[in-house]
Backbone bond lengths (Angstrom), bond angles and torsions (degrees), N, CA, C in turn:
res aa  C-N    CA-C-N  psi(-1)  N-CA   C-N-CA  omega(-1)  CA-C   N-CA-C  phi
1 M - - - 1.434 - - 1.537 108.50 -
2 C 1.308 116.81 130.82 1.465 123.23 -179.38 1.530 109.75 -97.71
3 V 1.310 116.95 134.86 1.464 122.06 177.84 1.519 107.55 -109.93
4 I 1.317 116.22 125.89 1.450 122.47 176.52 1.517 108.67 -99.22
5 I 1.318 116.26 123.04 1.458 121.55 178.17 1.514 107.72 -103.33
6 D 1.339 114.71 119.31 1.459 120.43 179.86 1.529 111.18 -70.66
7 A 1.313 115.71 159.04 1.468 121.31 -179.34 1.517 111.77 -58.75
8 D 1.336 117.71 -38.30 1.474 118.02 -178.58 1.524 111.68 -61.78
9 C 1.294 116.69 -42.60 1.472 121.04 179.23 1.528 109.59 -65.86
10 F 1.317 117.61 -48.31 1.471 122.03 -177.73 1.525 110.82 -62.74
11 L 1.320 116.99 -45.74 1.468 120.34 179.90 1.524 111.79 -64.19
12 A 1.328 116.10 -38.48 1.482 118.83 177.77 1.529 110.91 -63.08
13 I 1.304 116.46 -40.41 1.481 119.69 176.83 1.525 110.12 -61.48
14 L 1.320 116.50 -49.74 1.476 120.46 -177.20 1.529 111.18 -64.03
15 L 1.328 116.55 -46.12 1.457 120.23 -177.21 1.532 113.59 -73.78
16 S 1.301 116.48 -8.54 1.461 118.03 172.60 1.530 110.43 -75.18
17 H 1.342 116.67 -8.11 1.478 121.26 -179.36 1.527 113.35 -118.88
18 T 1.308 117.85 -4.24 1.456 121.02 179.98 1.527 110.56 -155.08
19 E 1.323 116.75 152.66 1.471 121.46 -179.31 1.528 111.43 -72.72
20 T 1.334 116.06 -40.58 1.464 120.80 -176.84 1.521 109.33 -135.12
21 L 1.323 113.63 161.05 1.453 120.24 -176.62 1.530 107.27 -153.66
22 T 1.317 117.51 132.12 1.461 119.75 174.60 1.531 109.52 -84.15
23 I 1.288 115.67 160.69 1.469 119.81 177.03 1.521 108.78 -61.26
24 R 1.325 116.66 -38.56 1.467 120.65 179.72 1.538 110.95 -60.68
25 E 1.334 117.28 -45.38 1.458 120.20 177.80 1.514 112.34 -61.72
26 A 1.335 116.30 -42.79 1.464 120.62 179.82 1.522 110.12 -64.20
27 T 1.325 117.37 -41.40 1.450 121.37 -179.88 1.525 111.49 -66.18
28 K 1.321 117.01 -38.53 1.470 121.04 176.87 1.525 110.81 -62.09
29 L 1.311 116.38 -46.20 1.454 120.92 179.02 1.528 111.79 -64.90
30 R 1.329 116.20 -38.24 1.464 119.22 175.75 1.518 110.34 -59.53
31 S 1.305 117.28 -45.83 1.466 120.99 179.88 1.516 112.34 -60.45
32 E 1.344 115.83 -42.71 1.476 119.86 178.74 1.520 110.94 -62.89
33 I 1.320 116.19 -44.01 1.473 120.06 -177.35 1.512 110.58 -68.30
34 E 1.304 118.22 -41.52 1.467 120.30 178.47 1.524 110.58 -66.60
35 A 1.327 118.87 -33.64 1.465 121.30 179.07 1.526 110.15 -68.57
36 E 1.331 117.45 -38.04 1.447 122.12 -179.33 1.514 113.26 -78.11
37 N 1.304 117.33 -25.62 1.459 124.01 -175.59 1.519 108.58 -126.63
38 M 1.311 116.70 88.59 1.470 121.23 -173.25 1.544 112.77 -62.98
39 D 1.321 117.48 -17.01 1.453 120.10 -179.34 1.538 112.37 -97.58
40 V 1.348 117.58 13.51 1.451 122.57 -178.04 1.530 109.79 -117.98
41 V 1.339 114.78 135.51 1.445 122.50 174.81 1.521 106.65 -127.26
42 V 1.334 117.02 127.45 1.458 122.25 179.76 1.522 107.71 -106.48
43 D 1.324 116.37 122.71 1.485 120.98 179.78 1.524 108.73 -88.58
44 L 1.312 116.02 101.47 1.476 121.67 177.94 1.524 110.36 -116.86
45 S 1.316 115.95 31.62 1.457 119.37 177.95 1.528 109.29 -66.00
46 G 1.314 116.37 160.44 1.468 119.92 177.65 1.504 111.42 -56.73
47 Q 1.313 116.15 -41.20 1.478 120.08 178.80 1.523 111.39 -62.53
48 A 1.333 117.43 -40.90 1.445 121.90 -178.95 1.536 110.77 -66.49
49 I 1.327 116.57 -39.08 1.470 120.47 178.95 1.533 109.46 -67.72
50 R 1.325 117.84 -42.68 1.471 121.35 178.01 1.535 110.21 -62.07
51 R 1.331 116.08 -41.58 1.461 120.85 179.06 1.539 109.68 -62.80
52 A 1.325 117.72 -43.13 1.457 121.38 -178.59 1.529 111.06 -64.82
53 T 1.326 116.86 -45.58 1.475 119.43 -179.00 1.529 110.64 -70.50
54 G 1.316 117.94 -28.46 1.451 120.28 176.61 1.510 113.51 -77.64
55 Y 1.308 116.81 -38.13 1.475 121.27 -177.45 1.532 111.39 -79.33
56 Y 1.318 116.84 -30.38 1.472 122.16 -179.60 1.524 111.90 -121.31
57 P 1.326 117.88 59.97 1.473 118.72 -178.91 1.529 113.30 -64.79
58 T 1.304 117.61 -19.24 1.483 119.67 177.39 1.514 111.52 -81.70
59 L 1.341 117.85 -9.57 1.458 121.49 178.20 1.513 113.49 -106.56
60 F 1.358 117.12 -41.77 1.461 121.16 -172.20 1.519 111.84 -125.76
61 Q 1.327 114.65 146.63 1.456 121.91 170.62 1.532 107.56 -132.89
62 F 1.313 116.61 141.24 1.453 121.08 178.68 1.511 107.48 -113.00
63 Q 1.346 116.14 115.85 1.466 122.13 -179.09 1.512 109.75 -142.54
64 D 1.312 116.93 135.85 1.469 121.68 172.80 1.519 113.04 49.14
65 K 1.315 117.30 47.37 1.476 123.79 179.32 1.516 113.24 61.56
66 Q 1.320 115.82 22.84 1.467 120.82 176.55 1.519 109.03 -128.16
67 I 1.302 114.61 146.84 1.446 120.53 173.30 1.527 106.50 -103.56
68 R 1.323 115.81 128.72 1.457 121.24 -174.84 1.518 109.89 -121.40
69 R 1.311 114.86 155.22 1.456 119.93 169.52 1.529 107.86 -67.39
70 A 1.291 115.40 133.23 1.466 120.28 173.61 1.545 107.78 -80.55
71 P 1.320 116.64 160.20 1.464 119.53 -179.05 1.531 113.55 -55.32
72 G 1.328 118.37 -26.08 1.458 121.02 -178.93 1.518 115.21 -84.35
73 F 1.339 117.16 0.58 1.470 119.96 -179.71 1.525 108.23 -64.77
74 P 1.331 118.14 126.90 1.471 120.84 -172.90 1.535 112.14 -73.08
75 A 1.317 116.06 94.10 1.456 120.89 -176.08 1.520 114.27 -67.85
76 S 1.297 117.23 -28.09 1.473 119.56 -174.01 1.539 113.53 -74.61
77 A 1.317 117.03 -25.53 1.471 119.09 -175.92 1.514 108.87 -138.09
78 R 1.296 116.24 50.35 1.460 121.70 -170.30 1.529 113.62 -53.15
79 S 1.308 118.42 -64.03 1.468 120.62 -173.11 1.516 111.07 -66.04
80 E 1.317 117.60 -42.41 1.448 119.67 -179.02 1.516 111.40 -65.65
81 F 1.345 117.94 -37.42 1.457 121.20 175.29 1.515 111.22 -58.30
82 V 1.311 115.51 -47.06 1.479 120.01 -178.63 1.509 109.71 -60.63
83 I 1.319 116.81 -46.01 1.467 120.64 -177.99 1.525 109.82 -62.37
84 E 1.329 117.48 -44.52 1.478 120.49 -178.68 1.530 110.52 -68.63
85 E 1.322 117.98 -42.62 1.455 120.53 -176.21 1.537 112.97 -67.13
86 F 1.324 117.26 -36.89 1.441 119.96 -171.04 1.520 114.72 -112.29
87 S 1.331 118.14 2.42 1.465 119.24 -177.30 1.520 113.42 -73.70
88 R 1.299 117.84 -8.34 1.466 120.23 177.40 1.536 110.75 -66.30
89 E 1.309 116.50 -33.92 1.478 119.59 -175.62 1.519 113.87 -103.87
90 V 1.318 116.66 -20.64 1.459 120.90 -176.63 1.541 106.67 -124.64
91 P 1.323 117.81 134.38 1.453 119.52 179.36 1.546 111.39 -54.71
92 R 1.303 115.34 136.21 1.459 121.23 -177.77 1.537 111.67 -56.78
93 S 1.302 118.17 -39.14 1.463 120.51 -179.86 1.523 110.63 -62.30
94 L 1.317 117.16 -38.16 1.465 120.88 179.41 1.544 109.24 -69.20
95 L 1.337 117.56 -42.65 1.466 120.16 177.15 1.519 111.63 -58.75
96 E 1.323 116.19 -41.24 1.460 120.22 179.42 1.529 111.17 -65.11
97 R 1.339 117.13 -39.33 1.489 120.26 177.36 1.517 109.97 -64.48
98 L 1.351 117.07 -44.68 1.453 121.21 179.89 1.521 111.01 -63.32
99 D 1.316 116.57 -40.48 1.441 121.22 179.11 1.552 110.59 -62.18
100 Q 1.316 116.82 -44.03 1.458 121.20 178.87 1.548 110.32 -63.87
101 H 1.331 116.80 -41.69 1.480 120.82 179.02 1.535 108.72 -63.29
102 A 1.327 117.28 -46.56 1.467 119.82 -178.85 1.525 110.86 -62.44
103 A 1.322 117.60 -43.00 1.458 119.57 -179.40 1.510 110.51 -61.22
104 R 1.311 117.20 -45.18 1.464 121.20 179.43 1.516 111.33 -63.44
105 A 1.317 117.47 -49.86 1.468 122.51 -175.49 1.519 111.75 -65.49
106 L 1.316 117.14 -44.01 1.470 120.02 -178.15 1.515 112.16 -71.73
107 T 1.312 116.83 -29.47 1.465 120.17 177.27 1.524 109.51 -70.28
108 E 1.316 117.21 -42.11 1.469 121.86 179.59 1.532 111.40 -67.56
109 A 1.336 116.76 -34.32 1.458 120.98 -175.27 1.532 111.91 -75.66
110 R 1.317 118.04 -19.97 1.463 120.29 -173.68 1.488 112.19 -105.64
């Protein structure tokens, strides 16, 4: 069974660990996650990113080829918020694995 992770879910996971993210960084992490999880596909197309920033303007802002946390991004409960908000479509165990991968990768990159 293949699980498709939408850009809004993926970006929320990543931005729960960093204030800003370039498209290049997001694409690199997507490639790593898809390589480790052969049954996972992350939709990071331009259309998917525009849809995410349009549908969740209180979470994401797109400026200067970077995706940023919007002022409404819940800083106090970042990872748990993401898991609760998006676990309806993606298995919770997978979200937790992606969250751990993002935390590790973004910590090492900075």
